[in-house]
N, C-alpha and C positions, 0 to 999 in steps of 0.2 A: 927847846923853847917851852916856856911856862904856859900852862893852859889858862884860858880866859874864864874867870868866874864872874857870875852876875847874881843879883838877888831879886827875887820876886817882890813886886811892890805890894802884893796882897798878903801872902802868907809868910814872907820874909825868908823863905828857903834859899839857901845858897847852892848853886850848882854850875855846871859848865854852861857856857853861853848858848850852845846848841840845844839845850834842854828847854829853853824859854822862847816865847814870842816877843819880838821887838816892836815897840811902837815909837815912832819918831815924830818930833815937832821939827819940821824942816826949816832950816835957816836959808834965807831971810824971810820967806813968805809966811811962816808961822802955821802952815797947814799941817795937820796931824794925819799920819798915814802909817801903814804897816810895812815892816821889814826894810824898806829901802830909803835912802836919803841920808844927808849929813845934817846933824843938829843934835838937839837934846833928846836922849832916849830913855825909855823905861822898859822894863822886862816883866813879863807875867807868865806864870805856869799855865800850861794848856790843860786846865782843870775847870770844871763847872763852878766849884766853890770859890776859886780865886777870881774868876771872871765876874761872878755875881757880887762878891764883896767889893771888888774894884769899882764896879758900876754904882753900887748902892752908896758907897762912901766917897765917891769921886776921887779915888786914889790916882787914877791916870791923870786926871786934870790937874791935881795938886802937884804931882811929880813932874809933869811937863810944863807947868805954868801956862796952861792954855786950856781952852774949852775943847772937850772931846765930842765930836759929833756922834749922834745916836747910830748912824750908819756904820761907824767903826765897831761898835759893840755888836751890831747885828752880823757883820762879816766875821768877827771873832767867834760868835756863837755858831755860825754856819761852818766855819773851819773846824771847830770842836766837834760838831756833829759828824762831819765827814771823816775826821780822824777816828772817831769811835766806831763808825761803820766799817772802816778799813781794818781796824784792829780785831773786829769780831769775825771777819771772813777767814 
């Protein structure tokens, strides 16, 4: 079976689906959330630079055709911080 490739909305890097975080605009409610759900999806690298650029230029919002709540960016930042501390141990 062929591997699933995705592209980061921020840096445009192509890689395996597992390398990215998935943000979903759930159908039909239009709610934007992380990882789970069926609907329109966007993928982003788990890196500080990609997250900051996506937030500054509203790349997630444009890709998902929806407004992205500030709490989603905060949870992504927390996830990034926890990943960095786990990698340093």
